[in-house]
C-alpha positions as CSV (number, residue, x, y, z in Angstrom):
1,M,11.9,-11.9,-15.2
2,S,13.7,-12.9,-12.1
3,T,16.5,-15.5,-12.0
4,E,15.9,-18.7,-9.9
5,T,18.3,-19.2,-7.1
6,Q,19.1,-22.6,-5.6
7,S,18.3,-23.4,-2.0
8,A,21.3,-23.9,0.3
9,P,21.8,-27.0,2.4
10,N,19.9,-27.4,5.7
11,F,21.7,-29.9,8.0
12,V,19.0,-29.8,10.6
13,L,16.3,-30.9,8.1
14,N,18.6,-33.7,6.9
15,Q,19.3,-34.9,10.5
16,I,15.7,-35.0,11.5
17,R,14.7,-36.7,8.3
18,E,17.2,-39.4,9.1
19,E,15.7,-39.8,12.6
20,L,12.2,-40.2,11.2
21,E,13.4,-42.7,8.6
22,A,15.2,-44.7,11.3
23,G,12.1,-44.7,13.6
24,R,13.9,-42.7,16.3
25,A,11.2,-40.0,16.1
26,E,7.6,-39.9,15.3
27,K,5.8,-36.5,15.0
28,V,8.2,-33.5,15.0
29,V,7.4,-30.7,17.3
30,T,9.5,-27.5,17.2
31,R,9.1,-24.1,18.9
32,F,10.1,-20.5,18.4
33,P,10.7,-18.9,21.8
34,P,11.3,-15.2,21.5
35,E,11.9,-12.9,24.5
36,P,9.3,-10.1,24.4
37,N,11.8,-7.4,25.2
38,G,12.1,-5.9,21.7
39,Y,11.0,-6.3,18.1
40,L,12.2,-9.3,16.0
41,H,15.0,-8.7,13.4
42,I,16.3,-10.5,10.3
43,G,18.2,-13.0,12.5
44,H,15.0,-14.0,14.1
45,A,13.4,-14.4,10.6
46,K,16.0,-17.1,9.9
47,S,15.0,-18.9,13.1
48,I,11.3,-18.5,12.4
49,C,11.7,-19.9,8.9
50,L,13.8,-22.8,10.2
51,N,11.5,-23.8,13.1
52,F,8.2,-23.3,11.3
53,G,9.6,-24.6,8.0
54,L,10.8,-27.9,9.6
55,A,7.4,-28.5,11.1
56,K,5.6,-27.8,7.8
57,Q,8.0,-29.9,5.7
58,L,7.9,-32.8,8.1
59,G,4.2,-32.8,8.9
60,G,4.7,-31.6,12.5
61,D,3.8,-28.7,14.7
62,C,5.6,-25.5,15.7
63,H,4.7,-23.7,18.9
64,L,5.1,-19.9,19.5
65,R,6.2,-19.6,23.1
66,F,7.3,-16.3,24.7
67,D,10.3,-16.6,27.0
68,D,8.8,-14.1,29.5
69,T,11.1,-14.6,32.5
70,N,12.3,-11.0,32.9
71,P,9.2,-8.7,33.5
72,A,11.4,-5.6,34.0
73,K,12.2,-5.5,30.2
74,E,9.1,-7.0,28.7
75,E,6.0,-5.3,27.3
76,Q,2.7,-6.3,25.8
77,A,3.5,-4.2,22.8
78,Y,6.5,-6.4,22.0
79,I,4.3,-9.5,22.3
80,D,1.7,-8.1,19.9
81,A,4.4,-7.0,17.4
82,I,6.1,-10.5,17.5
83,K,2.8,-12.3,16.8
84,E,2.1,-9.9,13.9
85,D,5.6,-10.5,12.5
86,V,5.3,-14.3,12.6
87,E,1.9,-14.2,10.9
88,W,3.1,-11.7,8.3
89,L,6.0,-14.0,7.4
90,G,3.4,-16.6,6.5
91,F,3.5,-19.0,9.4
92,E,0.9,-20.4,11.8
93,W,1.7,-21.7,15.2
94,A,0.1,-24.9,16.5
95,G,-2.6,-24.3,19.2
96,K,-2.7,-21.2,21.4
97,V,0.1,-18.8,22.0
98,R,2.2,-20.1,24.9
99,F,4.2,-18.4,27.6
100,A,7.0,-19.6,29.8
101,S,5.0,-18.0,32.6
102,D,2.2,-20.6,31.9
103,Y,4.6,-23.0,33.6
104,F,5.8,-21.0,36.6
105,D,3.9,-23.1,39.1
106,Q,5.4,-26.3,37.7
107,L,8.9,-24.8,37.4
108,Y,8.7,-23.8,41.1
109,A,7.6,-27.3,42.1
110,W,10.6,-28.7,40.2
111,A,12.9,-26.2,41.9
112,Q,11.6,-27.5,45.2
113,H,12.2,-31.1,43.9
114,L,15.9,-30.2,43.2
115,V,16.2,-28.7,46.7
116,R,14.8,-31.8,48.3
117,E,17.2,-34.0,46.3
118,G,20.1,-31.9,47.5
119,K,20.7,-30.6,44.0
120,A,19.8,-26.9,44.6
121,Y,20.4,-24.4,47.3
122,V,19.7,-20.8,48.3
123,D,22.8,-18.7,48.1
124,D,23.4,-15.4,50.0
125,L,26.4,-14.3,47.9
126,S,26.1,-11.0,46.1
127,P,26.1,-11.0,42.3
128,D,29.7,-9.8,42.3
129,E,30.7,-12.5,44.7
130,I,29.0,-15.1,42.7
131,R,31.0,-14.0,39.6
132,E,34.2,-14.1,41.6
133,Y,33.5,-17.5,43.1
134,R,32.6,-19.0,39.7
135,G,36.3,-18.9,38.5
136,T,37.6,-18.5,35.0
137,L,38.1,-20.7,31.9
138,R,41.5,-21.6,33.4
139,E,40.7,-21.7,37.1
140,P,38.0,-23.8,38.8
141,G,35.4,-22.1,40.8
142,R,35.0,-22.1,44.6
143,P,32.0,-23.4,46.5
144,S,29.8,-20.9,48.1
145,P,29.9,-20.9,51.9
146,Y,26.1,-21.5,51.7
147,R,26.3,-24.5,49.5
148,E,25.9,-27.0,52.3
149,R,22.7,-25.7,53.7
150,S,20.2,-28.5,54.5
151,P,17.2,-29.1,52.2
152,E,14.9,-28.1,54.9
153,E,16.6,-24.7,55.4
154,N,16.8,-24.2,51.6
155,L,13.1,-25.0,51.2
156,D,12.1,-22.5,53.9
157,L,14.3,-19.7,52.4
158,L,13.1,-20.4,48.8
159,E,9.4,-20.1,50.0
160,R,10.3,-16.9,51.8
161,M,11.9,-15.6,48.6
162,R,8.7,-16.5,46.7
163,K,6.6,-14.5,49.2
164,G,8.8,-11.4,48.8
165,E,10.4,-11.3,52.2
166,F,13.9,-10.4,50.8
167,G,15.1,-7.6,48.6
168,E,16.4,-8.0,45.1
169,S,19.9,-9.5,44.8
170,E,19.8,-10.6,48.5
171,R,19.4,-14.3,47.6
172,V,19.3,-16.6,44.6
173,L,18.5,-20.2,44.1
174,R,21.4,-22.1,42.5
175,A,21.7,-25.6,41.1
176,R,24.3,-27.8,43.0
177,I,26.3,-29.3,40.2
178,D,30.1,-28.9,40.0
179,M,32.1,-25.8,40.8
180,A,35.2,-27.3,39.1
181,A,33.4,-28.2,35.8
182,P,35.4,-27.2,32.7
183,N,32.1,-25.9,31.4
184,I,31.4,-22.7,33.4
185,N,27.6,-23.1,32.8
186,L,27.7,-26.2,35.1
187,R,29.3,-24.3,38.0
188,D,26.1,-24.0,40.1
189,P,24.1,-21.9,37.7
190,I,21.3,-19.6,39.0
191,L,17.8,-21.0,38.8
192,Y,15.8,-18.1,40.4
193,R,16.3,-14.4,41.1
194,I,14.3,-12.1,43.3
195,R,12.5,-9.4,41.3
196,H,9.8,-7.2,42.7
197,A,8.3,-6.5,39.3
198,S,4.8,-6.9,38.1
199,H,4.5,-9.4,35.2
200,H,2.4,-8.8,32.1
201,Q,0.8,-12.2,32.4
202,T,0.9,-13.2,36.1
203,G,0.6,-9.8,37.7
204,D,2.1,-9.6,41.2
205,K,1.8,-13.3,42.0
206,W,5.5,-13.9,41.8
207,K,8.4,-12.2,43.5
208,I,11.0,-14.6,42.1
209,Y,11.5,-15.4,38.4
210,P,13.3,-18.4,36.8
211,S,16.4,-18.0,34.7
212,Y,16.3,-18.8,30.9
213,D,18.5,-21.9,31.4
214,F,16.1,-23.3,34.0
215,T,13.0,-22.4,32.0
216,H,13.4,-23.3,28.4
217,G,14.3,-27.0,28.6
218,Q,11.5,-27.9,31.0
219,S,9.1,-25.7,29.0
220,D,10.0,-27.7,25.9
221,A,9.5,-31.0,27.8
222,L,6.1,-29.9,29.1
223,E,5.0,-29.0,25.5
224,G,6.2,-32.3,24.0
225,V,8.8,-30.5,21.9
226,T,11.0,-33.1,20.1
227,H,13.7,-30.7,18.8
228,S,14.9,-27.6,20.5
229,I,16.6,-25.7,17.6
230,C,18.8,-22.8,18.8
231,T,21.8,-20.8,17.7
232,L,25.4,-21.8,18.3
233,E,25.9,-19.5,21.4
234,F,23.7,-22.0,23.3
235,E,26.0,-25.0,22.5
236,D,27.9,-24.6,25.8
237,H,24.5,-24.5,27.5
238,R,23.4,-27.9,26.1
239,P,25.0,-29.9,29.0
240,L,23.0,-27.9,31.5
241,Y,19.8,-28.2,29.4
242,E,20.4,-32.0,29.5
243,W,21.3,-32.0,33.2
244,F,17.9,-30.4,34.1
245,L,16.0,-32.9,31.9
246,A,17.9,-35.8,33.5
247,N,17.4,-34.7,37.1
248,L,13.7,-33.7,36.9
249,P,10.6,-35.9,36.4
250,V,9.9,-34.3,33.0
251,P,7.4,-36.0,30.6
252,C,9.9,-36.2,27.7
253,T,13.5,-35.2,26.7
254,P,13.8,-32.9,23.7
255,R,16.9,-32.9,21.7
256,Q,18.8,-29.6,21.3
257,I,20.5,-28.9,17.9
258,E,22.5,-25.7,17.3
259,F,22.9,-23.8,14.0
260,A,25.0,-20.8,13.0
261,R,23.2,-17.5,13.5
262,L,22.8,-14.9,10.7
263,N,25.4,-12.1,10.5
264,L,24.4,-9.5,7.9
265,D,26.9,-6.9,6.8
266,Y,26.2,-3.2,7.4
267,T,23.7,-4.3,10.1
268,V,23.5,-4.8,13.9
269,T,21.1,-7.3,15.3
270,S,21.7,-7.0,19.0
271,K,18.3,-6.1,20.5
272,R,20.1,-4.0,23.1
273,K,21.8,-1.9,20.4
274,L,18.6,-1.7,18.3
275,K,16.7,-0.5,21.4
276,L,19.5,2.1,21.9
277,L,18.9,3.4,18.3
278,V,15.2,3.8,19.1
279,D,15.6,5.3,22.6
280,Q,18.2,7.9,21.4
281,G,16.1,8.9,18.5
282,V,18.6,7.8,15.9
283,V,15.7,6.1,14.1
284,N,12.0,6.8,14.2
285,G,10.9,3.7,16.2
286,W,11.4,0.0,15.9
287,D,9.7,-0.1,12.5
288,D,11.8,2.6,10.9
289,P,12.6,1.3,7.4
290,R,16.3,1.5,8.1
291,M,16.1,-0.9,10.9
292,P,16.8,-4.7,10.3
293,T,13.6,-5.5,12.3
294,I,11.0,-7.6,10.4
295,S,8.5,-4.7,10.9
296,G,11.0,-2.2,9.6
297,M,11.8,-4.3,6.6
298,R,8.0,-4.7,6.0
299,R,7.6,-1.0,6.1
300,R,10.4,-0.5,3.7
301,G,8.6,-2.7,1.2
302,Y,10.3,-6.1,1.6
303,T,7.8,-8.9,1.1
304,S,7.4,-11.9,3.3
305,A,8.2,-14.1,0.3
306,S,11.5,-12.4,-0.3
307,I,12.6,-12.8,3.3
308,R,11.6,-16.5,3.3
309,K,13.6,-16.8,0.0
310,F,16.6,-15.1,1.5
311,C,16.6,-17.5,4.5
312,D,16.3,-20.4,2.0
313,M,19.3,-19.0,0.0
314,I,21.6,-18.7,3.0
315,G,20.8,-22.2,4.3
316,V,21.4,-23.7,7.7
317,S,24.7,-25.0,8.8
318,R,26.7,-25.5,12.0
319,A,29.7,-23.7,10.8
320,D,29.8,-19.9,11.2
321,G,29.8,-18.8,7.6
322,G,30.9,-15.2,8.4
323,M,29.1,-12.2,7.1
324,V,26.2,-12.6,4.6
325,E,26.2,-9.9,2.0
326,L,23.3,-7.4,2.2
327,G,23.4,-7.7,-1.6
328,M,22.0,-11.2,-1.3
329,L,19.0,-9.9,0.6
330,N,18.5,-7.1,-1.9
331,H,18.6,-9.7,-4.7
332,A,15.8,-11.7,-3.1
333,I,13.5,-8.6,-2.9
334,R,14.4,-7.4,-6.4
335,S,13.5,-10.8,-7.8
336,D,10.2,-10.8,-6.1
337,L,9.3,-7.2,-7.0
338,E,10.4,-7.6,-10.6
339,D,7.7,-10.2,-10.9
340,N,5.0,-8.8,-8.7
341,A,5.3,-5.0,-8.3
342,L,3.0,-2.7,-10.3
343,R,4.7,-0.2,-12.7
344,A,4.3,3.5,-12.6
345,M,6.2,6.6,-13.8
346,C,7.4,9.2,-11.4
347,V,9.7,12.2,-11.6
348,L,11.8,13.0,-8.5
349,N,13.8,15.9,-9.8
350,P,11.3,17.7,-12.1
351,L,12.2,19.7,-15.2
352,K,9.4,21.2,-17.3
353,V,9.0,20.3,-20.9
354,V,6.6,22.1,-23.3
355,L,5.6,20.3,-26.5
356,T,5.2,23.3,-28.6
357,N,3.5,21.7,-31.6
358,L,0.6,20.5,-29.4
359,P,-2.3,22.9,-28.9
360,E,-3.2,24.3,-25.5
361,G,-5.6,21.9,-23.8
362,H,-4.4,18.9,-25.8
363,E,-4.9,15.6,-24.0
364,E,-4.7,12.0,-25.0
365,L,-4.6,8.8,-23.0
366,F,-2.1,6.0,-23.5
367,E,-3.2,2.6,-22.2
368,V,-0.3,0.9,-20.5
369,P,0.0,-2.5,-18.7
370,G,0.1,-2.4,-14.9
371,H,2.9,-4.9,-15.4
372,P,4.6,-5.8,-18.7
373,A,4.3,-9.5,-18.2
374,R,1.2,-9.8,-16.0
375,D,-2.2,-9.6,-17.7
376,D,-3.8,-10.0,-14.2
377,M,-2.4,-6.6,-13.1
378,G,-4.7,-4.6,-15.3
379,I,-4.2,-1.5,-17.5
380,R,-3.4,2.0,-16.4
381,Q,-4.2,5.1,-18.3
382,V,-1.4,7.6,-18.7
383,P,-2.4,11.1,-20.0
384,L,-0.2,13.1,-22.4
385,T,-0.6,16.9,-22.3
386,R,1.2,19.9,-23.8
387,E,3.3,20.4,-20.6
388,L,5.2,17.5,-19.0
389,W,7.6,16.9,-16.2
390,I,10.8,14.9,-16.9
391,D,13.7,14.1,-14.6
392,A,16.4,16.8,-14.8
393,E,19.1,14.1,-14.9
394,D,17.6,13.0,-18.3
395,F,18.7,16.3,-19.9
396,M,22.2,17.5,-20.5
397,E,23.0,20.7,-22.4
398,D,26.6,19.7,-23.3
399,A,26.0,16.0,-23.7
400,P,28.8,13.5,-24.4
401,K,28.6,11.2,-27.4
402,K,27.2,8.3,-25.4
403,F,24.5,10.3,-23.6
404,F,21.3,8.8,-25.1
405,R,18.8,11.0,-23.3
406,L,17.6,14.5,-24.1
407,A,20.0,17.2,-25.3
408,P,19.6,20.2,-27.6
409,E,18.6,19.2,-31.2
410,K,18.5,15.5,-30.1
411,E,15.6,13.1,-30.0
412,V,14.4,10.8,-27.3
413,R,11.4,8.6,-26.8
414,L,8.9,9.3,-24.1
415,R,8.3,5.9,-22.4
416,N,5.1,4.3,-23.8
417,G,4.7,7.4,-26.0
418,Y,6.1,9.5,-28.8
419,V,9.5,10.6,-29.9
420,I,10.3,14.2,-29.0
421,R,13.1,16.6,-30.0
422,C,14.6,19.4,-27.9
423,D,14.4,22.6,-29.9
424,D,15.1,25.3,-27.2
425,V,16.5,25.6,-23.7
426,I,15.0,28.2,-21.3
427,K,17.2,29.4,-18.5
428,D,16.6,31.7,-15.5
429,E,18.6,34.8,-14.5
430,A,21.2,32.6,-12.8
431,G,21.7,30.5,-15.9
432,E,19.9,27.5,-14.6
433,V,17.8,25.4,-17.0
434,V,14.2,25.8,-16.1
435,E,12.3,24.7,-19.2
436,L,12.7,22.8,-22.4
437,R,10.8,23.6,-25.6
438,C,10.4,20.4,-27.6
439,S,8.5,19.2,-30.6
440,V,6.7,15.9,-30.7
441,D,6.6,13.5,-33.8
442,L,3.0,12.2,-33.7
443,D,3.9,9.5,-36.2
444,T,6.1,7.6,-33.8
445,L,3.6,6.0,-31.4
446,G,4.7,2.3,-31.1
447,K,7.1,2.6,-34.0
448,N,10.5,4.1,-34.9
449,P,10.6,7.4,-36.9
450,E,11.4,7.2,-40.6
451,G,15.1,7.1,-41.3
452,R,16.2,8.0,-37.8
453,K,17.5,5.9,-34.9
454,V,16.4,6.9,-31.5
455,K,18.2,5.0,-28.7
456,G,17.1,6.8,-25.6
457,V,13.9,6.4,-23.6
458,I,12.9,8.6,-20.7
459,H,10.1,8.6,-18.1
460,W,7.7,11.5,-17.7
461,V,4.4,12.6,-16.2
462,S,1.8,15.1,-17.4
463,A,2.2,18.4,-15.6
464,V,-1.6,18.9,-15.5
465,H,-2.4,15.5,-14.1
466,A,0.8,15.0,-12.0
467,V,0.2,13.7,-8.4
468,P,2.5,15.3,-5.8
469,I,4.4,12.6,-3.8
470,E,6.9,12.5,-1.0
471,V,9.7,9.9,-1.5
472,R,11.9,8.7,1.4
473,Q,15.1,7.4,0.0
474,Y,17.0,5.0,2.3
475,E,20.6,3.9,2.4
476,N,22.5,1.7,4.8
477,L,22.2,2.9,8.4
478,F,25.9,2.2,8.9
479,L,29.0,3.0,6.8
480,E,31.0,0.1,8.1
481,A,30.3,-3.5,7.0
482,E,30.8,-4.7,10.6
483,P,29.7,-1.7,12.7
484,D,30.1,-3.4,16.1
485,R,33.2,-5.5,15.4
486,D,35.6,-3.2,17.3
487,K,34.6,-3.4,21.0
488,D,36.7,-0.3,21.7
489,V,34.7,1.9,19.3
490,D,31.1,2.9,19.9
491,F,29.1,1.4,17.0
492,L,27.2,4.7,16.8
493,E,30.3,6.3,15.4
494,H,29.7,4.3,12.2
495,L,26.3,5.8,11.5
496,N,25.6,7.0,8.0
497,P,24.5,10.6,8.3
498,E,22.8,10.3,4.8
499,S,20.8,7.1,5.5
500,L,17.6,9.0,4.9
501,S,16.9,11.7,2.3
502,I,13.4,13.0,1.5
503,V,12.5,14.4,-1.9
504,K,9.3,15.8,-3.4
505,G,8.3,14.8,-6.8
506,F,5.4,14.0,-9.1
507,G,3.8,10.7,-10.0
508,E,1.4,9.6,-12.7
509,P,-2.3,9.7,-11.9
510,S,-2.5,5.9,-11.2
511,L,-0.8,6.5,-7.9
512,R,-3.5,8.8,-6.6
513,N,-5.3,6.1,-4.6
514,A,-2.2,4.0,-3.8
515,A,-3.2,1.9,-0.8
516,P,-0.7,1.4,2.1
517,E,1.9,-1.4,1.4
518,T,1.2,-1.4,-2.4
519,R,4.5,-2.0,-4.1
520,Y,5.7,-0.3,-7.3
521,Q,8.5,-0.2,-9.7
522,F,9.0,3.5,-10.4
523,E,10.2,2.9,-13.9
524,R,14.0,3.6,-14.4
525,I,14.3,4.6,-10.8
526,G,13.8,1.7,-8.4
527,Y,11.3,-0.2,-6.3
528,F,9.0,1.7,-3.8
529,V,6.2,1.0,-1.4
530,A,3.3,3.2,-0.2
531,D,4.2,3.7,3.5
532,R,1.9,1.6,5.7
533,H,1.4,4.4,8.2
534,D,1.8,7.7,6.5
535,C,0.5,7.2,2.9
536,T,-3.0,8.6,2.4
537,P,-4.9,9.8,-0.7
538,G,-4.2,13.4,0.4
539,A,-0.6,12.8,1.3
540,L,1.2,10.2,-0.8
541,V,4.3,8.9,0.8
542,F,6.5,6.2,-0.7
543,N,9.6,4.5,0.7
544,R,12.4,3.3,-1.5
545,T,12.8,-0.4,-1.0
546,V,15.8,-1.0,-3.3
547,S,17.3,0.3,-6.5
548,L,17.0,-1.4,-9.8
549,K,20.6,-2.4,-10.1
550,D,21.5,-5.9,-8.8
551,G,25.2,-6.1,-8.3
552,W,25.0,-9.3,-6.3
553,A,23.3,-11.2,-9.1
554,K,26.0,-10.0,-11.6
555,A,28.7,-11.1,-9.2
556,Q,27.2,-14.6,-8.9
557,K,27.1,-15.0,-12.7
558,K,30.8,-14.0,-13.0
559,G,31.6,-16.5,-10.2
């Protein structure tokens, strides 16, 4: 059975517990605020587990709120997929699904408030000029020539922007903070941009859309969020987050806490790059089993419990812990499937075996547990007939001494069945082995043969009752551990041309009615799942989730 793995530390949980114990906080409210511009990936899974997990552990609430401030890149399909992913991972959001667009009226009113207070202005500089005026990390920025417009003029221009009187990029609304601030995010950041795009929630009502920085803090405040948990790249944005909360009449002031994002080797988690893989046809959609998206991992056969366990294993810290080994994620799924996956025998490289001392039409049924340690997973019936399929790799004509599988004049046990002996090898005109003639010892069911030691056990299926299956075998999508590390090299150059191979094989009859997303251990081969889209009773398709060998677990024991 699987080995238990200790949970890693979670500094965010510890900090909030201290606040609760000291009486500085009452009910905890967190939120998960994805942008609906792509599918969620394994990095988002860490954030989901953290935000929803904190709320659950501390008796609070977690909101699902879509940061839908860029209609040009957002789609309803992404919204639907994200909701499904969160639910599949086993979490439930408090109340209704929320959208940043729910607050567009209030955000606009607060933008007007900043203008009246002399803390925001409409700027006519082009995007390139704004970047130039902003300065660098070593040099302060320069004030825009439009920075001193009166509140009255700014209010008028802002309203005309809202009505759509200007073209895109003609004007923006900026906060009036400090163009010499050491933190570039405080150098008059953009609050609103003109976008003549229809919005999936608000239609054509708005011609201007707020920036993420202007939206998320106030949205948190409107929802009563107590802790805004985000990744470390937002640490430099925290002073701006707090500036908005301090300069607007918000109902509460959430606290922002940053944690280190997940970096998984042999993986890219940039949504832009993942979308490129989809758009260029490198993969077959966002839920391709080679993708690190939650839906892709689900389709590959990962369980929600294994992903939650993985996130628990890696923990939550402020320090960037570098790359997390993919082997750790594979260990989490192996541990889960070892305990919970049904067993079945399949042959992926078939070689015919004829049991010559059985009569034509011979048939008997072996009753085999659905899982060796789970009485609740039933019994499956495995038929034995005169003709079988075994895996070609389980036979070797010139076998070395330590080859314990089938070879001429050697014996091996059929898994859950009898001991057989290879008596004759049949070859075709090209000299290829096409059939083995074997004899079966009918006195060896469940016991060892008299006076002989048989070490090898092989899997098999009845040729008469074999069920044709298609198996999609997946490897890492990239050959490099950090495929996007070198900014001067296109990450697509590191693609693995053998990340997918498709083989046709045979499975035992218990697979005939395999329902989509049913997970199996194909004995002695690996863990597989019935494809959630393509597997039907008439066309059985299985995806390999992971192999049986767990190198990561062995390495941890040695350590």
